[in-house]
C-alpha positions as CSV (number, residue, x, y, z in Angstrom):
1,M,-28.2,-52.9,42.2
2,S,-31.2,-54.2,43.0
3,D,-32.3,-56.4,46.1
4,S,-34.2,-58.9,45.2
5,S,-36.6,-59.2,47.8
6,A,-38.4,-56.0,46.5
7,P,-40.8,-56.8,43.2
8,L,-38.9,-55.3,40.2
9,P,-40.2,-52.7,38.1
10,V,-41.0,-53.5,34.3
11,S,-38.1,-55.0,31.5
12,C,-36.2,-51.6,29.7
13,Y,-37.9,-53.4,26.4
14,T,-41.1,-53.8,27.1
15,R,-43.2,-52.0,25.0
16,T,-46.0,-49.1,24.9
17,L,-47.4,-48.2,22.2
18,G,-44.5,-49.1,20.3
19,L,-41.8,-47.1,23.0
20,F,-39.3,-49.0,25.3
21,Y,-38.5,-48.4,28.8
22,F,-42.2,-46.0,29.4
23,S,-44.2,-49.8,31.3
24,R,-40.5,-49.2,33.0
25,L,-40.8,-45.7,34.1
26,C,-44.5,-45.7,34.7
27,S,-43.8,-49.1,36.6
28,K,-41.4,-47.8,39.4
29,I,-43.5,-44.3,39.9
30,R,-46.5,-48.2,40.4
31,L,-43.9,-49.4,43.5
32,H,-42.9,-46.2,44.5
33,A,-46.3,-44.9,45.4
34,A,-46.8,-48.8,46.9
35,G,-44.1,-47.8,48.7
36,K,-42.3,-51.0,47.8
37,L,-39.8,-49.9,45.5
38,D,-36.0,-50.7,46.4
39,E,-34.5,-47.9,47.7
40,S,-31.2,-48.2,45.3
41,Y,-33.8,-46.9,42.5
42,F,-35.0,-43.7,45.1
43,D,-32.1,-41.5,43.1
44,M,-32.7,-41.4,39.8
45,L,-36.8,-41.2,39.5
46,G,-37.4,-38.9,37.4
47,H,-33.8,-38.7,36.2
48,G,-31.6,-40.7,34.0
49,F,-34.2,-42.4,31.2
50,D,-36.8,-41.2,33.4
51,G,-35.8,-37.9,33.2
52,R,-34.2,-38.7,29.5
53,T,-38.6,-39.9,28.3
54,C,-40.4,-37.1,30.0
55,R,-38.2,-34.3,27.7
56,Y,-37.9,-36.4,24.4
57,L,-42.5,-36.3,24.5
58,G,-41.7,-33.4,26.8
59,V,-43.9,-33.6,29.7
60,P,-42.6,-33.0,33.3
61,Y,-41.8,-36.0,35.4
62,E,-45.0,-34.9,38.5
63,H,-47.5,-35.0,34.9
64,I,-46.4,-38.6,34.6
65,R,-47.0,-39.3,38.1
66,E,-49.6,-37.5,38.9
67,W,-51.7,-39.6,36.2
68,V,-50.0,-43.4,36.8
69,I,-50.5,-42.6,40.4
70,A,-54.9,-41.8,39.5
71,G,-54.7,-45.0,38.4
72,K,-54.5,-44.4,34.1
73,S,-52.8,-48.1,32.5
74,D,-49.7,-47.1,30.7
75,E,-51.0,-47.0,27.2
76,E,-53.4,-44.1,28.5
77,T,-50.9,-42.3,30.6
78,L,-48.3,-42.2,26.9
79,E,-52.1,-41.3,25.0
80,R,-52.0,-38.2,27.4
81,C,-48.1,-37.3,27.1
82,F,-48.8,-36.7,23.6
83,E,-52.0,-35.2,24.1
84,E,-49.8,-32.8,25.8
85,G,-46.2,-33.1,25.0
86,R,-46.1,-34.2,21.5
87,R,-47.2,-36.8,18.8
88,L,-44.6,-38.9,18.0
89,T,-43.9,-40.1,14.4
90,A,-43.2,-43.8,13.8
91,E,-39.9,-42.4,13.0
92,E,-39.3,-40.7,16.4
93,I,-39.8,-44.1,17.9
94,L,-37.8,-45.7,16.6
95,I,-34.7,-42.9,17.0
96,Y,-36.1,-43.2,20.4
97,N,-35.5,-46.9,21.0
98,S,-32.3,-47.0,19.1
99,F,-31.2,-44.4,21.7
100,M,-32.3,-45.3,24.6
101,S,-31.7,-49.9,23.4
102,K,-27.9,-49.0,22.7
103,R,-27.0,-46.4,25.0
104,G,-23.6,-47.7,26.5
105,W,-22.4,-48.8,23.2
106,R,-19.8,-47.0,21.0
107,D,-20.6,-43.2,22.7
108,D,-19.7,-41.9,25.5
109,E,-20.6,-44.3,28.1
110,T,-18.5,-46.6,26.8
111,A,-14.9,-46.8,28.9
112,E,-15.5,-45.5,31.8
113,Y,-19.3,-45.8,32.9
114,I,-20.5,-49.6,31.6
115,P,-17.2,-50.8,33.2
116,S,-17.3,-49.4,36.5
117,A,-21.2,-50.2,36.3
118,I,-20.3,-53.3,35.9
119,R,-18.0,-54.0,38.8
120,D,-19.5,-51.9,41.2
121,Y,-23.3,-53.5,40.9
122,G,-20.8,-57.2,40.8
123,L,-21.1,-58.7,37.7
124,T,-19.3,-60.6,35.7
125,D,-17.6,-58.5,32.7
126,D,-17.4,-60.8,30.7
127,G,-18.1,-59.1,27.3
128,S,-21.5,-59.6,27.3
129,I,-22.5,-56.4,28.4
130,I,-22.3,-54.0,26.4
131,T,-25.7,-51.4,27.3
132,D,-27.4,-49.5,30.5
133,F,-30.2,-51.9,29.8
134,D,-27.6,-55.1,29.6
135,L,-26.4,-53.8,32.3
136,I,-30.0,-52.6,33.7
137,E,-31.9,-56.4,32.5
138,M,-28.2,-57.8,34.0
139,D,-29.0,-56.5,37.5
140,E,-32.6,-57.6,37.4
141,G,-32.5,-61.5,36.8
142,R,-33.6,-61.0,33.3
143,W,-31.2,-61.0,30.9
144,V,-30.6,-63.5,28.4
145,P,-27.9,-62.7,25.1
146,D,-29.3,-61.3,22.7
147,Q,-32.7,-59.8,24.0
148,W,-31.6,-57.3,22.0
149,K,-33.4,-59.5,18.9
150,E,-36.5,-60.4,20.0
151,A,-37.1,-56.2,22.0
152,W,-36.9,-55.5,18.4
153,A,-39.3,-58.2,16.2
154,P,-42.5,-56.3,14.9
155,E,-45.0,-56.0,17.6
156,G,-47.2,-59.5,17.6
157,A,-44.9,-61.6,15.6
């Protein structure tokens, strides 16, 4: 659960060159380096969705951290990932975005993790929190019903 007085990382749905979550990973790195990231995020730096993103791109977390701390923008950092790891096709970005944004819905986290996290975070279990992204956005005060629809709209629409 996040501390309301600390600055928050950007939304899971923020896109970088079409990719969900990457800007959040970079945002957490910047906040941590500046000493402004709430301690509740520390254990997952480079793990969880951060780790999945790094493995999907084929780049170690430490490299991304180094580039971000050196002052590269999210876009520049992702371009470096494409150079060092692998360049994603439009279909691979779709697969990644689909997996990440739907994690927790009809999978191995549905029955236990999501309900447990809702309780642990002190959130209301009214059936509207279905995915990990929902849980994160709700915990950080950004969640609105069906926000995924806008996130999936074509960029620039």
